[in-house]
Each structure stands twice: as structure tokens, then as C-alpha cells.
C-alpha positions as CSV (number, residue, x, y, z in Angstrom):
1,M,152.3,72.8,75.0
2,R,150.8,69.5,73.7
3,F,147.2,68.5,74.4
4,F,148.4,65.6,76.6
5,M,150.3,67.9,78.9
6,A,147.5,70.4,79.1
7,R,145.1,67.7,79.9
8,R,147.3,66.5,82.8
9,F,147.4,70.1,84.2
10,A,143.6,70.4,83.8
11,L,142.8,67.1,85.6
12,K,145.2,67.9,88.4
13,N,143.6,71.4,88.8
14,L,140.1,69.8,88.9
15,R,141.1,67.6,91.7
16,A,142.8,70.4,93.6
17,N,139.9,72.8,93.3
18,R,137.0,70.4,93.8
19,L,135.8,72.4,96.8
20,L,135.0,75.2,94.4
21,E,134.0,73.2,91.4
22,I,131.6,70.6,92.9
23,P,129.1,73.3,94.0
24,F,129.5,74.9,90.6
25,V,128.6,71.7,88.8
26,L,125.7,70.9,91.2
27,S,124.1,74.4,91.1
28,S,124.6,74.7,87.3
29,G,123.3,71.1,86.9
30,I,120.1,72.1,88.8
31,M,119.6,75.0,86.5
32,G,120.2,72.7,83.5
33,M,117.8,70.1,84.9
34,L,115.1,72.8,85.2
35,F,115.7,73.9,81.7
36,F,115.5,70.4,80.3
37,I,112.3,69.8,82.2
38,M,110.8,73.1,80.9
39,A,111.9,72.3,77.3
40,S,110.4,68.8,77.6
41,L,107.1,70.1,78.9
42,L,106.9,72.7,76.1
43,E,107.2,69.8,73.5
44,N,104.9,67.4,75.5
45,H,101.8,66.4,73.5
46,Y,99.8,65.7,76.6
47,V,100.5,69.2,78.1
48,E,99.6,70.8,74.8
49,T,96.3,69.0,74.4
50,R,95.1,68.8,78.1
51,H,96.4,72.0,79.6
52,R,95.7,74.9,77.2
53,D,97.1,77.7,79.4
54,L,100.1,75.9,80.8
55,P,102.5,76.4,77.8
56,L,102.3,80.2,78.3
57,F,103.6,79.8,81.9
58,I,106.3,77.4,80.8
59,R,107.5,79.8,78.1
60,V,107.7,82.7,80.7
61,G,109.5,80.4,83.1
62,T,112.0,79.2,80.5
63,I,112.9,82.8,79.6
64,L,113.4,83.7,83.3
65,L,115.4,80.5,83.8
66,C,117.8,81.3,80.9
67,I,118.4,84.8,82.3
68,F,119.1,83.6,85.8
69,T,121.1,80.6,84.7
70,F,123.4,83.0,82.8
71,I,123.7,85.4,85.8
72,F,124.5,82.6,88.3
73,I,126.9,80.7,86.2
74,Q,128.9,83.9,85.4
75,Y,128.9,84.8,89.1
76,A,130.3,81.4,89.9
77,V,132.9,81.5,87.1
78,N,134.0,85.0,88.2
79,F,134.4,83.7,91.8
80,M,136.4,80.7,90.7
81,L,138.7,82.7,88.5
82,K,139.3,85.3,91.2
83,K,140.2,82.5,93.7
84,R,142.7,81.1,91.2
85,N,144.4,84.4,90.2
86,K,147.4,83.5,92.3
87,E,147.7,80.1,90.5
88,F,147.5,81.7,87.1
89,A,150.1,84.3,88.1
90,L,152.5,81.5,89.2
91,Y,152.0,79.8,85.8
92,G,153.2,83.0,84.1
93,I,156.1,83.4,86.5
94,L,157.2,79.8,85.9
95,G,157.3,80.4,82.1
96,L,153.9,79.2,80.8
97,E,152.6,81.3,78.0
98,K,149.1,82.8,78.1
99,K,147.9,80.5,75.3
100,H,149.0,77.5,77.4
101,I,147.0,78.8,80.4
102,R,144.0,79.4,78.1
103,K,144.3,75.8,76.8
104,I,144.3,74.4,80.3
105,I,141.3,76.5,81.3
106,A,139.4,75.4,78.1
107,I,139.9,71.7,79.0
108,E,138.9,72.3,82.6
109,F,135.7,74.1,81.7
110,F,134.9,71.6,79.0
111,C,135.1,68.8,81.6
112,L,132.9,70.8,84.0
113,F,130.3,71.7,81.4
114,A,130.3,68.0,80.2
115,F,129.4,67.0,83.8
116,I,126.8,69.7,83.9
117,L,125.3,68.4,80.6
118,V,125.1,64.8,81.8
119,L,123.6,65.9,85.2
120,S,121.1,68.2,83.4
121,I,119.8,65.5,81.0
122,V,119.8,62.4,83.3
123,G,118.6,64.3,86.3
124,G,116.2,66.4,84.2
125,Y,114.5,63.3,82.7
126,L,114.2,61.5,86.1
127,F,113.2,64.5,88.1
128,G,111.0,65.7,85.1
129,Q,108.7,62.7,85.6
130,M,108.0,63.7,89.1
131,V,107.4,67.3,88.0
132,F,105.0,66.1,85.4
133,L,103.0,64.1,87.9
134,M,103.1,67.1,90.3
135,L,101.8,69.4,87.6
136,N,98.9,67.1,86.9
137,F,98.2,66.8,90.7
138,I,98.0,70.6,91.3
139,M,95.8,70.9,88.2
140,K,93.5,68.2,89.5
141,D,94.1,66.0,86.4
142,V,94.3,62.4,87.5
143,S,94.6,60.9,84.0
144,G,98.3,61.8,83.5
145,R,100.7,58.9,83.5
146,L,104.5,58.5,83.3
147,M,104.2,57.2,79.8
148,D,102.8,60.6,78.8
149,F,106.2,62.1,79.6
150,P,108.6,60.5,77.1
151,F,112.2,61.4,76.7
152,S,112.4,64.6,74.5
153,F,115.3,64.7,72.0
154,T,114.3,68.3,71.2
155,A,114.8,69.2,74.9
156,L,118.2,67.4,74.7
157,F,119.2,69.5,71.7
158,Y,118.1,72.8,73.4
159,T,119.9,72.0,76.6
160,T,123.1,71.1,74.8
161,V,122.9,74.3,72.8
162,L,122.3,76.4,75.9
163,L,125.2,74.9,77.8
164,F,127.5,75.1,74.7
165,V,126.8,78.8,74.4
166,L,127.4,79.3,78.1
167,Y,130.7,77.3,77.7
168,L,131.9,79.5,74.8
169,F,131.0,82.7,76.7
170,T,132.8,81.5,79.8
171,L,135.8,80.5,77.8
172,L,136.0,83.9,76.0
173,R,135.6,85.8,79.3
174,S,138.3,83.8,81.1
175,S,140.6,84.1,78.1
176,F,140.1,87.8,77.9
177,R,140.8,88.1,81.6
178,I,144.1,86.2,81.4
179,S,145.2,87.8,78.1
180,F,145.0,91.4,79.4
181,S,146.5,90.8,82.8
182,T,150.2,90.5,84.0
183,P,151.3,88.0,86.7
184,M,151.7,90.9,89.1
185,A,148.2,92.2,88.4
186,L,146.7,88.7,88.9
187,L,148.5,88.4,92.2
188,Q,147.0,91.7,93.4
189,K,143.5,90.8,92.1
190,G,143.6,87.6,94.2
191,H,143.5,89.8,97.4
192,E,141.1,92.5,96.2
193,G,137.8,92.8,98.0
194,E,134.7,94.5,96.6
195,G,136.1,97.8,97.9
196,E,134.8,100.5,100.2
197,P,133.0,103.4,98.6
198,K,134.5,106.9,99.2
199,S,131.1,108.7,99.4
200,R,129.7,106.5,102.2
201,V,127.5,109.3,103.7
202,L,126.1,110.4,100.3
203,L,125.4,106.8,99.3
204,S,123.7,106.1,102.6
205,L,121.4,109.1,102.2
206,I,120.6,108.1,98.6
207,G,119.9,104.5,99.9
208,F,117.6,105.7,102.6
209,L,115.8,108.0,100.1
210,F,115.2,105.1,97.8
211,L,114.2,102.9,100.7
212,G,111.7,105.5,101.8
213,I,110.3,105.8,98.3
214,G,109.9,102.0,98.0
215,Y,108.4,101.5,101.5
216,G,106.3,104.6,101.1
217,I,104.7,103.3,98.0
218,A,104.1,99.9,99.6
219,L,102.5,101.3,102.7
220,L,100.7,104.5,101.5
221,S,99.3,103.5,98.1
222,Q,95.5,103.5,98.6
223,G,93.9,102.6,95.3
224,L,94.3,99.4,93.2
225,L,95.2,101.3,90.1
226,S,97.9,103.3,91.8
227,S,99.2,100.2,93.6
228,F,99.4,98.4,90.2
229,T,101.1,101.4,88.6
230,Y,103.7,102.0,91.2
231,F,104.4,98.4,92.3
232,F,107.4,97.8,90.0
233,L,108.8,101.3,90.9
234,A,108.7,100.3,94.5
235,V,110.4,97.0,93.8
236,L,113.2,98.7,91.8
237,A,113.6,101.4,94.5
238,V,113.9,98.8,97.3
239,I,116.4,96.7,95.3
240,L,118.6,99.7,94.7
241,A,118.3,100.8,98.3
242,T,119.3,97.4,99.6
243,Y,122.5,97.4,97.6
244,L,123.4,101.0,98.5
245,L,122.8,100.6,102.2
246,Y,124.7,97.3,102.4
247,I,127.7,99.0,100.6
248,S,127.6,102.2,102.6
249,F,125.5,102.4,105.7
250,S,126.6,99.0,107.1
251,V,130.2,100.3,107.0
252,L,129.2,103.6,108.6
253,L,127.4,101.8,111.3
254,L,130.3,99.6,112.2
255,K,132.7,102.6,112.1
256,M,130.4,104.3,114.6
257,E,130.7,101.3,116.9
258,K,134.5,101.8,116.8
259,R,134.1,105.1,118.6
260,R,132.4,103.6,121.7
261,P,134.6,102.8,124.7
262,S,133.4,99.2,124.7
263,Y,135.1,98.7,121.3
264,Y,138.5,98.3,123.0
265,K,137.4,95.1,124.8
266,P,139.2,92.1,123.1
267,E,136.0,90.3,122.1
268,K,134.2,93.5,120.8
269,F,137.4,94.7,119.1
270,L,137.9,91.5,117.1
271,S,134.2,91.1,116.3
272,I,133.7,94.6,114.9
273,S,137.0,94.7,113.1
274,G,136.3,91.3,111.5
275,L,132.7,92.3,110.6
276,L,134.0,95.6,109.0
277,Y,136.5,93.7,106.9
278,R,133.9,91.1,105.8
279,I,131.2,93.7,105.0
280,K,133.6,95.6,102.8
281,G,134.4,92.5,100.8
282,N,130.9,90.9,100.7
283,A,128.4,93.8,100.7
284,V,127.2,93.1,97.2
285,S,126.9,89.3,97.9
286,L,124.9,90.0,101.1
287,A,122.6,92.4,99.3
288,S,122.0,89.8,96.5
289,I,121.2,87.1,99.1
290,S,118.6,89.5,100.7
291,I,117.0,90.3,97.3
292,L,116.9,86.6,96.2
293,S,115.5,85.5,99.6
294,T,112.7,88.2,99.3
295,G,112.0,86.9,95.8
296,V,111.7,83.3,97.0
297,I,109.4,84.1,99.9
298,L,107.0,86.5,98.0
299,S,106.8,84.3,94.8
300,L,105.9,81.2,96.8
301,A,103.6,83.0,99.3
302,T,101.5,84.7,96.6
303,T,101.2,81.7,94.3
304,I,100.3,79.3,97.2
305,C,97.7,81.9,98.4
306,M,96.1,82.1,94.9
307,Y,96.0,78.4,94.6
308,A,94.5,77.9,98.1
309,N,91.8,80.4,97.3
310,I,90.4,78.7,94.2
311,Q,87.6,76.7,96.0
312,N,86.5,79.8,98.0
313,K,86.4,81.8,94.7
314,G,84.3,79.1,93.0
315,N,81.8,79.0,95.9
316,S,81.5,82.8,95.8
317,L,80.9,83.1,92.0
318,F,78.6,80.1,91.7
319,S,75.6,80.0,94.1
320,R,74.4,76.9,92.3
321,E,76.2,74.2,90.3
322,Y,75.1,75.5,86.9
323,S,74.9,79.1,85.6
324,M,73.5,80.6,82.4
325,E,74.0,84.3,81.6
326,L,72.4,86.6,78.9
327,S,73.1,90.3,78.5
328,P,71.1,91.9,75.7
329,F,72.5,95.3,74.7
330,S,69.0,96.7,74.4
331,Y,65.4,95.5,74.9
332,P,62.0,96.9,75.7
333,E,61.6,97.5,79.5
334,K,58.4,95.5,79.7
335,E,60.1,92.3,78.4
336,G,62.4,92.0,81.4
337,E,60.1,89.6,83.3
338,D,59.2,87.7,80.2
339,L,62.9,87.2,79.5
340,K,63.4,85.7,83.0
341,Q,60.6,83.3,82.4
342,S,62.1,82.3,79.1
343,L,65.4,81.5,80.6
344,N,63.8,79.5,83.4
345,Q,61.8,77.5,80.9
346,M,64.9,76.7,78.8
347,V,66.5,75.1,81.9
348,L,63.4,73.1,82.7
349,E,63.2,71.9,79.2
350,S,66.8,70.6,79.4
351,V,65.9,67.8,81.7
352,N,63.4,65.0,81.5
353,E,61.3,66.0,84.5
354,P,61.1,69.4,86.2
355,S,61.8,67.7,89.5
356,E,65.4,67.1,88.3
357,V,66.0,70.8,88.7
358,E,66.6,72.2,92.2
359,G,67.1,75.7,93.5
360,L,66.2,77.4,90.1
361,Y,66.2,81.2,90.0
362,T,67.0,84.0,87.7
363,M,68.6,87.2,89.0
364,V,69.0,90.5,87.1
365,T,72.2,92.4,87.7
366,L,73.9,95.5,86.5
367,A,77.6,96.4,87.0
368,T,78.5,100.1,86.9
369,A,80.9,102.4,88.7
370,G,80.7,105.6,90.8
371,Y,82.1,107.3,93.9
372,V,80.2,106.6,97.1
373,E,80.8,109.7,99.2
374,E,78.8,111.4,102.0
375,G,75.5,109.5,101.5
376,Q,75.4,109.8,97.7
377,I,76.8,108.1,94.6
378,I,78.6,110.4,92.2
379,P,78.9,109.2,88.6
380,V,82.2,108.6,86.9
381,Q,82.2,111.2,84.1
382,G,84.1,109.3,81.4
383,Q,87.1,107.1,81.2
384,E,89.7,109.8,81.8
385,N,88.8,109.9,85.5
386,M,89.4,106.2,85.9
387,V,93.1,106.6,86.3
388,N,92.9,108.9,89.3
389,A,94.8,107.9,92.4
390,K,91.5,107.3,94.1
391,D,89.7,104.3,92.6
392,P,86.0,104.5,91.8
393,N,83.7,102.1,93.6
394,M,82.2,99.3,91.7
395,I,78.4,99.3,92.0
396,I,76.5,96.0,91.5
397,L,72.7,96.2,91.3
398,Y,70.5,93.2,91.9
399,D,66.8,92.8,91.5
400,L,64.8,92.0,94.7
401,T,62.9,89.0,93.2
402,G,66.2,87.2,92.3
403,Y,67.7,88.1,95.7
404,N,64.7,86.6,97.5
405,A,64.9,83.4,95.4
406,R,68.6,83.0,95.8
407,F,68.6,83.3,99.6
408,Q,65.0,81.9,100.2
409,K,63.9,85.2,101.8
410,H,60.6,87.2,101.7
411,I,61.7,90.8,101.8
412,S,59.6,93.5,100.3
413,L,60.8,97.1,99.4
414,G,59.0,100.4,99.0
415,E,59.5,102.6,96.0
416,N,62.4,104.5,97.5
417,E,64.0,101.7,99.5
418,I,67.1,99.6,98.8
419,L,69.2,96.9,100.4
420,L,72.9,97.7,100.6
421,C,76.1,95.9,101.4
422,N,79.9,96.4,100.7
423,N,82.9,94.2,100.6
424,R,84.8,96.4,103.1
425,N,84.2,96.1,106.8
426,T,84.5,99.9,106.9
427,P,83.1,102.4,106.4
428,K,79.6,101.7,107.7
429,N,76.9,101.8,105.1
430,P,74.9,105.1,105.2
431,D,71.2,105.2,106.4
432,S,70.2,106.9,103.1
433,L,71.7,107.1,99.7
434,K,71.1,109.8,97.1
435,I,71.3,108.6,93.5
436,G,70.4,111.2,90.8
437,D,67.3,113.1,92.1
438,R,66.1,110.3,94.3
439,V,67.0,109.6,97.9
440,F,66.7,105.9,98.9
441,Q,66.3,104.6,102.5
442,V,69.0,101.9,103.2
443,S,68.6,98.6,104.9
444,E,71.9,96.8,105.5
445,I,72.4,93.1,104.4
446,Q,75.3,90.7,104.5
447,N,77.9,90.9,101.8
448,I,76.7,89.1,98.6
449,L,79.3,90.5,96.3
450,P,81.5,88.0,94.4
451,V,85.0,87.6,95.8
452,D,86.6,88.7,92.5
453,M,85.4,92.2,93.2
454,V,87.5,92.4,96.3
455,A,90.3,94.4,94.6
456,L,88.1,97.5,94.4
457,G,85.8,98.9,97.1
458,S,82.5,97.6,95.8
459,Y,78.9,98.1,96.8
460,G,75.9,95.7,96.2
461,I,72.5,97.3,95.9
462,V,69.3,95.3,95.8
463,V,66.5,97.3,94.1
464,R,62.8,96.9,94.0
465,D,62.3,96.3,90.3
466,L,63.9,96.6,86.8
467,A,62.5,100.2,86.4
468,T,64.6,101.3,89.5
469,M,67.6,99.5,88.2
470,E,67.4,101.2,84.8
471,Y,66.9,104.6,86.5
472,I,70.1,104.1,88.5
473,E,71.9,103.0,85.3
474,K,70.9,106.2,83.5
475,C,72.1,108.3,86.5
476,L,75.5,106.6,86.8
477,Q,76.1,105.9,83.1
478,P,75.2,108.9,81.0
479,K,74.3,107.8,77.5
480,E,77.4,109.4,75.9
481,H,79.6,107.3,78.2
482,R,77.9,103.9,77.8
483,S,79.4,101.2,75.8
484,E,78.0,98.0,74.3
485,S,79.9,95.9,76.9
486,T,77.8,97.3,79.8
487,G,74.2,96.5,80.3
488,I,71.7,94.6,82.4
489,E,72.5,90.9,82.8
490,F,70.1,88.1,83.3
491,S,71.7,85.1,85.0
492,T,69.9,81.8,85.7
493,H,71.2,79.4,88.3
494,W,70.2,75.8,89.2
495,N,71.3,72.5,90.7
496,L,70.5,69.0,89.5
497,K,68.6,66.4,91.6
498,G,68.5,62.7,90.8
499,I,70.6,63.0,87.7
500,S,74.4,62.8,87.5
501,G,76.6,65.3,85.7
502,E,77.7,62.7,83.1
503,A,74.1,61.8,82.3
504,Y,73.2,65.5,82.0
505,Q,76.2,66.4,79.7
506,P,74.4,65.8,76.3
507,K,71.5,68.0,77.5
508,Y,73.9,70.5,78.9
509,S,75.6,70.8,75.4
510,A,72.2,71.1,73.8
511,L,71.3,73.9,76.2
512,K,74.5,75.8,75.2
513,K,73.4,75.6,71.5
514,Q,69.9,76.7,72.4
515,L,71.2,79.8,74.3
516,K,73.5,80.6,71.4
517,A,70.5,80.7,69.0
518,F,68.3,82.7,71.5
519,P,69.9,86.1,70.9
520,E,69.8,85.7,67.1
521,K,66.1,85.0,67.3
522,N,65.1,87.6,69.9
523,F,67.8,90.4,69.8
524,K,69.2,90.1,66.3
525,G,72.5,88.8,67.8
526,N,73.0,91.9,69.9
527,A,73.7,90.1,73.2
528,R,76.4,88.5,75.2
529,Y,75.8,85.0,76.6
530,S,77.5,82.1,78.4
531,V,76.7,78.8,80.0
532,E,79.0,77.5,82.7
533,N,79.1,75.0,85.5
534,K,81.1,75.1,88.7
535,G,83.2,72.0,87.9
536,E,84.4,73.5,84.5
537,Y,85.2,76.8,86.2
538,L,87.2,75.2,89.0
539,Q,89.1,73.0,86.5
540,S,90.0,76.1,84.4
541,Q,91.1,77.9,87.6
542,Y,93.2,75.0,88.8
543,E,94.9,75.1,85.4
544,V,95.6,78.8,85.5
545,N,96.5,79.1,89.2
546,G,98.3,75.8,89.0
547,G,100.4,77.4,86.3
548,F,101.1,80.4,88.5
549,L,102.0,78.0,91.4
550,F,104.3,76.0,89.1
551,L,105.9,79.3,88.0
552,G,106.2,80.5,91.6
553,V,107.9,77.2,92.7
554,L,110.2,77.4,89.7
555,I,111.2,81.0,90.5
556,G,111.6,79.9,94.1
557,I,113.9,77.1,93.2
558,I,116.0,79.4,90.9
559,F,116.4,82.0,93.6
560,L,117.1,79.4,96.3
561,T,119.8,77.9,94.1
562,G,121.3,81.3,93.6
563,T,121.1,82.0,97.3
564,V,122.9,78.7,98.2
565,L,125.5,79.3,95.5
566,I,126.3,82.9,96.7
567,S,126.2,81.8,100.3
568,Y,128.5,78.9,99.8
569,Y,131.1,80.9,97.8
570,K,130.9,83.7,100.3
571,Q,131.7,81.2,103.1
572,I,134.5,79.6,101.1
573,S,136.0,83.0,100.3
574,E,135.9,84.0,104.0
575,G,137.3,80.6,105.0
576,Y,140.5,81.0,102.9
577,E,140.9,84.6,104.2
578,D,140.2,83.7,107.8
579,R,142.7,80.8,107.8
580,E,145.6,83.2,107.3
581,K,144.2,85.7,109.9
582,M,143.7,83.0,112.5
583,Q,147.3,81.9,112.2
584,I,148.4,85.5,112.8
585,M,146.1,85.8,115.8
586,K,147.4,82.6,117.3
587,K,151.0,83.9,116.9
588,L,149.9,87.1,118.7
589,G,148.9,85.0,121.7
590,L,145.1,85.0,121.4
591,S,143.3,81.9,122.7
592,D,141.6,79.4,120.4
593,R,138.3,80.0,122.3
594,L,138.3,83.7,121.7
595,I,139.2,83.3,118.0
596,Q,136.4,80.8,117.4
597,K,133.9,82.8,119.4
598,T,134.5,86.1,117.5
599,G,134.6,84.2,114.2
600,S,131.3,82.4,114.9
601,S,129.6,85.7,115.9
602,Q,130.7,87.4,112.7
603,I,129.4,84.4,110.6
604,L,126.0,84.5,112.4
605,W,125.6,88.3,111.8
606,L,126.5,88.0,108.1
607,F,124.5,84.9,107.4
608,F,121.3,85.7,109.2
609,G,121.4,89.5,108.5
610,P,120.1,89.0,104.9
611,L,117.3,86.8,106.2
612,A,116.2,89.6,108.6
613,V,116.3,92.1,105.8
614,A,114.3,89.8,103.5
615,T,111.7,89.3,106.2
616,L,111.4,93.1,106.7
617,H,111.0,93.6,103.0
618,C,108.3,91.0,102.8
619,L,106.4,92.4,105.8
620,V,106.4,95.9,104.4
621,A,105.4,94.7,101.0
622,S,102.4,92.7,102.4
623,K,99.9,95.5,102.1
624,I,100.5,96.3,98.4
625,V,101.0,92.6,97.5
626,F,97.7,91.7,99.3
627,R,95.9,94.5,97.4
628,L,97.2,93.2,94.1
629,L,96.2,89.7,95.0
630,G,92.6,91.1,95.0
631,L,92.9,91.0,91.2
632,F,92.9,87.2,91.5
633,G,90.0,87.1,93.9
634,V,92.0,86.8,97.1
635,G,90.1,88.7,99.8
636,S,91.1,86.9,103.0
637,L,93.9,88.6,104.9
638,T,94.0,85.6,107.2
639,L,94.8,83.3,104.2
640,Y,97.6,85.5,102.9
641,A,99.1,86.0,106.4
642,G,99.0,82.2,106.9
643,C,100.7,81.5,103.6
644,L,103.3,84.2,104.2
645,S,104.0,82.9,107.7
646,A,104.3,79.3,106.6
647,V,106.7,80.2,103.7
648,L,108.8,82.4,106.0
649,L,109.0,79.6,108.5
650,V,110.0,76.9,105.9
651,F,112.4,79.2,104.2
652,A,114.1,80.0,107.6
653,L,114.5,76.3,108.3
654,V,116.0,75.8,104.8
655,Y,118.2,78.8,105.3
656,L,119.4,77.2,108.6
657,V,120.2,74.0,106.8
658,I,122.2,76.0,104.2
659,F,124.0,77.8,107.0
660,R,125.0,74.5,108.7
661,L,126.2,73.0,105.4
662,T,128.3,76.0,104.4
663,K,129.7,76.4,107.9
664,K,131.0,72.8,107.6
665,A,132.9,73.8,104.5
666,Y,134.1,76.9,106.2
667,T,135.3,75.0,109.2
668,R,137.1,72.4,107.0
669,I,139.1,75.2,105.3
670,V,139.9,77.1,108.5
671,E,141.1,74.0,110.4
């Protein structure tokens, strides 16, 4: 066959199969657009220089995008080839050789991938400008302009290479499929469903077992360490259970319905029989939609929650606008108060007048760990116990002078008295607490612990003086288990009054240099130190969490595209099959109203079933996901519940739109 003749066949086929190929081009084009945008951002000079952490998130997103692009395109290609098995079989029967069919397919896919490439590049560049501005917005960077997002020829090259590789793989796969199939085999494949498993009961039991494991881990995991360890095991178990139960238990459930007397009513008979047939042929697709929908909802809910919590986290960690921390690894006990005075003096010397400093105080803190049980704190004896299922409690010690200065209080404590708080509403703090050989009387105070400690059950203890703090340190951290990274920390906090942050910047930089030289002079360099301000911290958090949000939105778009693609092809497949069945039912004398009613009820069950399953998965996962969000300082259950509810609502509305669009395509085929 000459190229001219093959081209005519290919163009005719493209027009005839546009109902299948337009969604393929659009969905693949969206993936290509996203890849072009990611590749452009990776090469963007502005992103590299202004957003230090963002390229890492973009690289991770690019890898995920490549994986899912490959999966979705191959799924779509497999569906299109399956729908055209009858056509390829007829070609063979009419005398076309397999090499001629391969040539026609090669031209068809070349045209399709050419359209995808154009859509990826043009749409990627135009949409990429909006993404670039959105990125700068969520990272609180107002200096980014459209001219900072030039057209990237490197991104053009990478996108072309990706699509060319996908084209070659698709061509090889389709050629292999045709070369090793006879016309009769192709005709049979055109009517094959995904099959019904023989061991339905066994597969159902295995499915419920894995579902129980996944849900059990999500609901019963108590500690952060165990939650983190078993989270991915729970995810894999639930994914496997979803596929197994869709394939086996859904069929069993419908077959049980057939045994009920009501089954023999016309409407019930047609609905259950139709559902049973559809489930057998689309179980894997329905399970995939459930998994992808769960991924969309959780990825968006968690990243939005983390982003919305940034300001609250900053307010918790910074009681004043500026903070300076020094943690010497060792120092004479009597120098503690002198060190506090030295740090305060450094701050006062960084401004022209002492009146320009407001709310200045220095607090001494010590972070350690122990088990708070039955009115005593039991020390953690070495690192080997830190991986137990039960997490140790974090213990943060504060000095009374710093506490009073921070909260403008005038509390005094006796030798064996402490103030106590925790970041859990329960259990109630004990009336007395034994630490080592001493028993301290407890007075309860409001929670002063930083929000980033919320992942672990933490206790804050305000002690009378540094001597008491060092006693508790020795009790909870035996000398053989201490490391250089632990020790008492001196932190100085202050606000500015009558001077702007810009005017203070040179003096702030000089203060950083002065603090850097301080340990060298006083502790022979054996100290950790840092100088921060709330604005810098918030900016860095907006960059990191903005990157997470960007990644979450990207994953959401990828999964949503896959959901739309699978849903559309499922509806198209059912439309072609139902058209034949409806003609048969009409010939048997069934009314149009009954046929349409039973068909609509089946579509509703099959379409909104995955949404219900995804919602259930998300609700069960909420406990373990919320606990893991504590690693990022999210401690408000109300915030997480609000984000999850909002995402569920929006996704349900989007899902409804998808349903209406795909139902139109289904109706067009059937009628």
C-alpha cells in the first residue's frame, strides 16, 4: 500500500473515531501542558534565584507527571484499540496485510501526537504564565512579572522527546497487538469484558482482610512514629482491597440480590442484571476512579491545610518580631544570668536608643524527652527505645523569669514547685510530679508550647531557676545518653518601636555577625546560634508550603484528568454496548420509559459509587493524616476538617459536572 492510500485511510478513521480521539488528545494535551510548564519552571532563572526550595518540588512533580502520563496514555490507547478490534479484523478479512494496518495506525497516531505536541507547547506557554504568577502569589512574592517567564526552548525539546518516546512505545504496542492476532481473535476481543473472577468468595475475603488492615492501621495507630511507619502500608492495603472488592464482592452482592423475590419485578430485574453486567466489565475502572478520587481529595486537603496554617505557626513560634538564640554545649552554672544580660545588651546596642526596643526578654529553655506516667516522668533510656509503638513525651523546660517577662506576669515559685501545661486537652495534668528523687507540686497554666510540637504529646514545665532546670536535665538525660545537639538554650526576643524594618536591616545584619563571634570569644566555638525574624520565617514557610501546595494541586490535576479520562471512556464503552441492548429490549416490547429509567439508575450507581467509596476512604484516613500533619505544625482539627469538607464539596461538584458531560456523550451514542 502506498503512503497516499494509507494516509486517506488514516484521515478517514480519524474523522470516524473522533468521539474517542478528541478526549484522548485533550487529556494527553493537558498532561503535556503540565510537563512543559514544569520543564519551563525548572529552567527559569527567576525561580532558581528567588525560590530556593521550589526546584526540588518541581523535580518531584515532574517525575510523578511522567509516570502518570505514561499510565493514562497507555490506558487510553488500550481502550481505543480495543474499541477498534472489529475494524482491524474487517481490514484483514477484506485482504489488507498486517503491515498495511500498521502503516495506517502509525499515520493516525502520528497525527494525534502531533496535535498533542502543539497543544502541549502553545497551551503550556500560555497557561504557564498564569501558573508562574499563581506560584509567586502563593509564595507571597509580588515582584514576579510575566517577562520573568520567557519561552523555554529547553522545555520545548524535553516535551518533544517525551511525546516522541510515548509515540514510539504506543506504535510498538499496537503493532505487536495486531501482528500476533488473527481477524477472528480480534473480533472476539472486541466483545470481551474484564471478566468475572472464579474465586469470588476467596477474593472477597482477602479484600476485606486487606481493608481491615488498612482501616485498622488508620484508626488504631496511636503514636506518631508508628503512624509514620505504617502509613504507606495502610495506603497499599486499601488500594489492593479496593480493587479486590470491586472485582469480587460487588458481583457477589448483586448475585445475592437476584435471590430475593423482588428481583423478578421488571424494573428490579433489568437494573440488577444491567448492573451485574456493567460491574463485570468495568470493575477495574471503577476501582481506579475511587483510588484517583481519594488521591485528589487528600492531596488537596492536606496541602491547603498546611498552607492555611502558616500564619498560626509563625505566631506560635515567634512571641516577638525578632528572635536570637544561643545554645552553649557547656558553661559554668553561675554564668547563666550573666549570659542572659549579655544577650539583652547586644540587642540594646543594635539600635540607636534603648527606647527603640520594645518587649525585650530572654528565656532559658531545655528540650528533652521522657514518659509522663502516673504522676512521674520516666527517662528515655537510650535511642533504642525511641522506636517503640508508644511515643515518648517531649518535655520543654522554661525558666520562671523568662516566663514572667514574656507574659507580663508576677508569679513566684517555691523550691519544689513548678508550672505545667500540655498540648493535649487530655489527660488532665497531675497535682504533683516526681522527677528523679524530688516531688514537685504542680500549678496548671495555659498551653505555651510551640505549635510545631503538636505531633507528639508534649509537656511544658516552668521551673524556678537554672539550677532546677539542670537537675531535671540530669535526671532525664543521663550523661552517657547526652549528645552535643541537646542543651540549655538562651533565646532573646524583642520588637521594634519607632524604627522600620528596612531602617533596622543594616543593624540587624551587624547583630548576626556579632552573635556569630560571641561563641568563639566566650565558648571556644562550642555553641549553636541563630538570629531570625518573623518576616523571614514566614517567607521561608510560604516558599516551602507553597511548594507543597503547588505539588498538591499538580497531583490533583493529574488525578482529576485521569478520573475524567477513565470515566469518559467507561461511559463511551457502555454507550456502544447499551445501544445494541436497547434495540433488543425494544423488540421484546419493553417501553422506552422503563428502558431509560433502568439505564439511568445503573449509570447513577456506577458513577457515584466511586465517589462514595473515595469519601469513605478519606474519612477513615482523617485520623492518621491529621496526626502526620502535626509534623508540619498543624494542630487544629477544625482547620483540617474545614479544608477536607471544602475539598470534598468542590470535588463532588466537579464530579457532577463530569457526570453530566459524559452522560451527554453516552446519550448521543445510545440515541
